[in-house]
N, C-alpha and C positions, 0 to 999 in steps of 0.2 A: 640756156636751160641745161646743157651737158655739165657745165661747171656747178650749177645748182644741184644737180643730181650727185655729182662727185662729192660736194660738200655734204649733203645729207648721208651719203654712204659713209664718209669718214666719221661723222658724228655717231652713226650706228655702230661702226666697229669699236669706237672708243667706249661708248656706253654699254654695248652689249658683251664685250669681252673685257672683263676688268683685270688685265694683265698688263704689267709695266712694259714688256717688251713690245707688244701691240700699240701702246700708247706712244712708245719712243718712235716706233716706225711712222705712225700717223703723223707725229710731230715733225719729223725729218722731211717727209714727202710734202707736208703742207707749207713748210718753209722753202722748199725748192720751188713750189708753185708761186709762193709770195715773192721771191726774190726774182725769178725768171720772167713772171708775167705781169707784175704790178704795174698799174698805171705810173706813168714818169714822175707826176707831181706828188704822189702819195709817199709819205715818210714811213719808214718802218722803225726807226729809232724809238719813238714813244711806245710803240707796242712791245719792243724788246725789253725796255725799261720796266713797263708795267707788268710783263709776265715775270721778270726776274724779281721784282719786289713781291708779287703775289706768291710765287714759289717759295721764296725764302720765309715769308710770314707764315704760310701753310705748314711747312716743315718745322719751323720753330715752335709754333702754337701747339701742334700735335705732339712734338717731343716733350714739351713742358707739361701739358695737361694730362697725357695719357701715361699712366704709371704701370704698365704692363711690359713684360719681357723678361729674359733670362739674364741679359748682359747689362748690369747695373754700372752706370759711369759716374753717378753722384746722386745727392739728396737734396731736396729743397727743405728748408727748416719748417717745422711744423707751425711756427708762429705766422708764416706767411699764409693767408687763406687762399683757398681754391686750388692752388698749384702745389701745395706741400706734398711731398712723397718722393719716391725714387725716379731718377732720370735714366732711361735705358736707350740703348742704341736701336732697339726694335721699334720704340716709339717714333724717333726720327725717320726710320726707314718707311714706316707707314705714312708719316706725314710727307716724305718725298714722293711716295706712290700717289698719294691724293693730289699733291702739287702736279705731278706729271700728267694726271688725268685732266686736271683743269687747263694745264697749259695746251695739251693736244686739242681739247674741244674748243678753246678759244682760238687757237691757231687755224683749225680747219674752219671755223665760222668766218674768221677775218679774210679769207680768201675772196668772199664775195664783196666785201667792202673795199679791198685793196686792189684786187684784179680787174674787176668789172666796174663799169660807170653805172651809177644807180639807175639811170635812164634806161640804159640797155637791158638791165635786169628786169625793170618793169615791163619793157616791150617784149621780153621773152615769154611772158605768161600768156596763156590762151585768153580768149576774151571772155570766157566764163569766170576767169579769176583776175580780171584786170584791177579790181579795186584792191585785192591782195597784194598784187604786184606794185601798185602805186604806193600803198602804205609801207611795204617792205623797202621799196626804193628810197622812200623819204626817210625812213629810219636809218638805213645804211649811210645816207648822205648827212645825217646830223653830226655825227663824230668828226668827219673831216672838214665840215663847214666851220665847226666851232673851233677846231684846231688852227684853221687858217685865219679866222678871226681873231683868235688870241695872239697869233704871231704879228699880225698887222697892227692891232691895237698896242701890244707891247712896244713894237718898233716906233710908232707914232708918240706913245708916252716918253720914251727914251729920248727921241729927238727934241722934245719939249723940256728935257731937263729932269725927267722923273727917274729916280733910282730906288730899287727895292729896299726897304729898310724894315724887315721882319714881316710876319704873316699879315699884319693889318694893312700893309701897303699894298697887298695884292687885291684889295678891294677896288683900287683905281682901275684894275684891268678886269676883274671878274664880273662887276656890274655892267660895263659896257659889252662885254661878251654875251651876258644873259639877255640884255635888252636888244642886241643884235640878233640873237637867235629867235627872240619873240617877234621882232619885226620881219625877219625872213619867214617865219611860220605864217604870219598874216598875209604876207605878199604871196606865198605859195597857196594858200586857201583861196584868195581872191583871184589868182591866176587860173587855178583849177575851176572855180565857179564860172569865170568868164569863158572858159572853153567848153562849158557844159559837161564837166565831170559828173559821172553818175546818171545823167539825163537819158542815156541810151547806149546802144551798142558801141564799143570801142572801134575806132578805124585804124588802120596802119598805112602808112606811106609806102612802105616797101615790105612785101613778105619775104622772109628769109627762109630759104629751103634748108632743111638740116643736111649736114655733110656726112659722108660715110665714116669719117674719123670720129666725129662727135657721136654718132650713133653707136659706133663700136665702144667708145669710152663709157657711154651710158649703160651699155649692156654688160661690160666688164664690172661696172660698180653694182649693177643689179644682181650680178652673180655672187657678190659678197654675202648675200642673204643665205646661200645654200650652206657654206661651211659654218656660218654662225648657228644656223638651225641645226646642223648636225652636231656641233659642239654641245648644245643644250640637250639634244635628244639622246646622245651617246654619254652624257654625264662626264664629259672629259674634265679632268681636275685642272681648272685653268685659274681658280680662285687663288690668287697669291695673297698668303695670310702671313704676317710676320711673327705672330705670337704662338707659343713661347719663344721659339727660335725661328728665324726666317727660312722659308722653303724656297726651292728654286722654281722660278716660272717655267710653266709647261713648254715642252718643246714639240708638242703634236703639230703635224702639218695642218691640221684643221685650224689651230689657232694662228698659224703664220698666214694661211691662204687668203683671208680678206685683206690683210695689209699689202700683201704681194699684189693682188688685183687692184688695189688703189694706185700702187706705184706704176703699174702698167697703164691703167687709165689716165693718170696724169700725163704720161708720156704721149699718149695717142690724141687726146682732146686737143683741139686746135685753140690758139689763143685768140681772144676776141679781137 
């Protein structure tokens, strides 16, 4: 639950303070948590590749489609529809800022799927939110289960002499992966029904008492809301805007305080 609170706090900081420096700090501390406390069998390489591709595409699309800014580096011919016009450095900077926000958001949310086991996450919810915890745990387990299924099916097909020859050859792997996902979903539903899911109050085998360190980390994350509220009430100029010329991100302590609290909380919270 402390890690869940930390993740929600990181998402709040990224979305409430549109500042590239805050997004950078949240991204760095999220990856520290991912690397230091991930479950041993969870792979980070697919996440890294996906974030890199998404960031590059976001920056490229914004740089090509947005024709604003003072520093022009080229022109797209008028006979090319939709993208014709000047290409500016400010457009790519804005695309980089958007990409950084997306990367920070996904990195913070990925901590739940990489650091915690979905069953532990579902068990951490109070009884009144047991159904929400079960749904969230099942959703977080979907991507790792499909990734493991993809690897096992690909290895089995290769042992049988299968070799990828173009995009159409991937159908031999994608279809078994989808069928396996449907089968696992059906088995999960049957297992939950057999155990009486939703028929009454949820029981727990062992009640886990909150530790001082986890309570302290949760309090530190909750304190992030105060500087965020102060930023908006005091109208601190934190909106980084690149047009017509880029402005420097705000160096106000109120802007940095939420990210610093997240760093301290990440060090305090005990690994699961």
